[in-house]
C-alpha positions as YAML, in Angstrom:
chain: A
units: angstrom
residues:
- id: 1
  name: MET
  ca: [30.77, 127.17, 91.12]
- id: 2
  name: PRO
  ca: [27.97, 126.26, 88.68]
- id: 3
  name: SER
  ca: [24.70, 128.05, 89.10]
- id: 4
  name: SER
  ca: [21.19, 126.72, 88.74]
- id: 5
  name: HIS
  ca: [21.10, 128.48, 85.35]
- id: 6
  name: GLY
  ca: [23.43, 126.09, 83.54]
- id: 7
  name: SER
  ca: [27.20, 125.84, 83.56]
- id: 8
  name: ARG
  ca: [27.98, 129.55, 84.05]
- id: 9
  name: PRO
  ca: [29.44, 130.37, 87.48]
- id: 10
  name: GLN
  ca: [27.50, 132.66, 89.79]
- id: 11
  name: THR
  ca: [28.87, 136.18, 89.84]
- id: 12
  name: ALA
  ca: [28.66, 138.96, 92.39]
- id: 13
  name: HIS
  ca: [26.41, 141.77, 91.23]
- id: 14
  name: GLN
  ca: [27.22, 145.21, 92.54]
- id: 15
  name: ALA
  ca: [25.16, 148.37, 92.75]
- id: 16
  name: SER
  ca: [27.09, 151.59, 93.17]
- id: 17
  name: ALA
  ca: [24.86, 154.47, 94.25]
- id: 18
  name: SER
  ca: [25.33, 158.22, 94.20]
- id: 19
  name: PRO
  ca: [22.92, 161.10, 94.85]
- id: 20
  name: THR
  ca: [21.86, 161.10, 91.19]
- id: 21
  name: ALA
  ca: [20.75, 157.46, 91.33]
- id: 22
  name: ARG
  ca: [17.92, 157.70, 93.87]
- id: 23
  name: SER
  ca: [16.68, 154.13, 93.55]
- id: 24
  name: HIS
  ca: [17.79, 150.94, 91.90]
- id: 25
  name: SER
  ca: [15.49, 148.43, 90.29]
- id: 26
  name: SER
  ca: [16.81, 145.47, 88.39]
- id: 27
  name: GLN
  ca: [15.95, 141.90, 87.60]
- id: 28
  name: ALA
  ca: [19.46, 140.88, 88.71]
- id: 29
  name: THR
  ca: [20.13, 139.85, 92.29]
- id: 30
  name: ILE
  ca: [22.35, 142.43, 93.94]
- id: 31
  name: HIS
  ca: [25.04, 141.13, 96.29]
- id: 32
  name: TRP
  ca: [26.81, 144.40, 97.09]
- id: 33
  name: ALA
  ca: [25.74, 148.04, 97.37]
- id: 34
  name: ILE
  ca: [28.45, 150.69, 97.39]
- id: 35
  name: VAL
  ca: [27.04, 154.04, 98.48]
- id: 36
  name: GLY
  ca: [28.77, 157.40, 98.46]
- id: 37
  name: GLY
  ca: [28.37, 161.07, 97.79]
- id: 38
  name: GLU
  ca: [29.92, 162.95, 94.92]
- id: 39
  name: SER
  ca: [33.33, 164.56, 95.23]
- id: 40
  name: GLY
  ca: [34.89, 167.44, 93.38]
- id: 41
  name: PRO
  ca: [34.33, 171.19, 93.09]
- id: 42
  name: HIS
  ca: [30.71, 170.78, 91.92]
- id: 43
  name: ALA
  ca: [29.73, 167.95, 94.27]
- id: 44
  name: ARG
  ca: [26.11, 168.00, 95.40]
- id: 45
  name: PRO
  ca: [25.34, 167.19, 99.04]
- id: 46
  name: MET
  ca: [24.06, 163.75, 99.98]
- id: 47
  name: GLU
  ca: [21.27, 163.41, 102.52]
- id: 48
  name: GLU
  ca: [21.72, 161.02, 105.44]
- id: 49
  name: ALA
  ca: [18.14, 159.74, 105.00]
- id: 50
  name: TRP
  ca: [18.98, 158.58, 101.48]
- id: 51
  name: ALA
  ca: [22.04, 156.59, 102.64]
- id: 52
  name: LEU
  ca: [20.08, 155.13, 105.58]
- id: 53
  name: GLU
  ca: [17.26, 154.04, 103.28]
- id: 54
  name: ILE
  ca: [19.69, 152.06, 101.12]
- id: 55
  name: ARG
  ca: [21.48, 150.63, 104.19]
- id: 56
  name: ASN
  ca: [18.18, 149.52, 105.72]
- id: 57
  name: GLN
  ca: [17.07, 147.88, 102.46]
- id: 58
  name: CYS
  ca: [20.41, 146.05, 102.25]
- id: 59
  name: LYS
  ca: [20.06, 144.80, 105.83]
- id: 60
  name: LYS
  ca: [16.50, 143.63, 105.09]
- id: 61
  name: ASP
  ca: [17.56, 141.80, 101.91]
- id: 62
  name: GLY
  ca: [20.88, 140.38, 103.16]
- id: 63
  name: VAL
  ca: [22.94, 142.51, 100.76]
- id: 64
  name: ALA
  ca: [26.48, 143.63, 101.68]
- id: 65
  name: PHE
  ca: [26.57, 147.41, 102.29]
- id: 66
  name: PHE
  ca: [29.70, 149.53, 101.81]
- id: 67
  name: PHE
  ca: [29.55, 153.23, 102.66]
- id: 68
  name: LYS
  ca: [32.31, 154.83, 100.60]
- id: 69
  name: GLN
  ca: [32.12, 158.52, 101.51]
- id: 70
  name: TRP
  ca: [29.93, 161.52, 102.25]
- id: 71
  name: GLY
  ca: [31.65, 163.43, 99.46]
- id: 72
  name: GLY
  ca: [32.60, 167.05, 99.20]
- id: 73
  name: ILE
  ca: [35.32, 169.10, 97.54]
- id: 74
  name: ARG
  ca: [37.79, 166.27, 98.17]
- id: 75
  name: PRO
  ca: [36.78, 162.59, 98.39]
- id: 76
  name: LYS
  ca: [37.63, 162.39, 102.10]
- id: 77
  name: SER
  ca: [36.05, 165.76, 102.99]
- id: 78
  name: GLY
  ca: [33.02, 164.37, 104.80]
- id: 79
  name: GLY
  ca: [34.47, 161.14, 106.16]
- id: 80
  name: ARG
  ca: [33.19, 157.59, 105.89]
- id: 81
  name: THR
  ca: [31.03, 157.05, 108.95]
- id: 82
  name: LEU
  ca: [27.27, 156.65, 108.75]
- id: 83
  name: ARG
  ca: [25.57, 157.00, 112.14]
- id: 84
  name: GLY
  ca: [28.93, 156.56, 113.88]
- id: 85
  name: LYS
  ca: [29.98, 153.36, 112.07]
- id: 86
  name: GLU
  ca: [32.19, 152.58, 109.08]
- id: 87
  name: TRP
  ca: [30.26, 150.20, 106.83]
- id: 88
  name: ASN
  ca: [32.80, 147.97, 105.05]
- id: 89
  name: GLU
  ca: [30.75, 144.90, 104.16]
- id: 90
  name: TYR
  ca: [31.69, 142.71, 101.21]
- id: 91
  name: PRO
  ca: [29.69, 139.98, 99.49]
- id: 92
  name: PRO
  ca: [30.47, 136.36, 100.42]
- id: 93
  name: ALA
  ca: [33.90, 135.15, 99.22]
- id: 94
  name: GLU
  ca: [32.45, 132.56, 96.83]
- id: 95
  name: LYS
  ca: [30.55, 135.30, 94.95]
- id: 96
  name: ARG
  ca: [33.67, 137.53, 94.78]
- id: 97
  name: LEU
  ca: [35.81, 134.65, 93.49]
- id: 98
  name: ALA
  ca: [33.23, 133.72, 90.85]
- id: 99
  name: ALA
  ca: [33.00, 137.34, 89.71]
- id: 100
  name: SER
  ca: [36.76, 137.68, 89.31]
- id: 101
  name: ALA
  ca: [36.87, 134.46, 87.27]
- id: 102
  name: ALA
  ca: [34.08, 135.57, 84.91]
...
């Protein structure tokens, strides 16, 4: 699908966030935010308020939000629910298809 910027197809832009990346600012339009805590023996805890802040910003801006994990010693240690819900949103199919073709 051509974009308004010439003949290049639109691509899905993703932001993957961890506790070390407190905020994201970019000139690119973000279509997908993947949020999760660190895992492994030296994983640092992730605060719920931080994950909620990103989720709320995504909802406000119409960005797909995917909550990957709370983190811990093992990736599945803390589970995947944020306020009782699994967040498994993906960007629109046309943006995913354009990204895989790029």
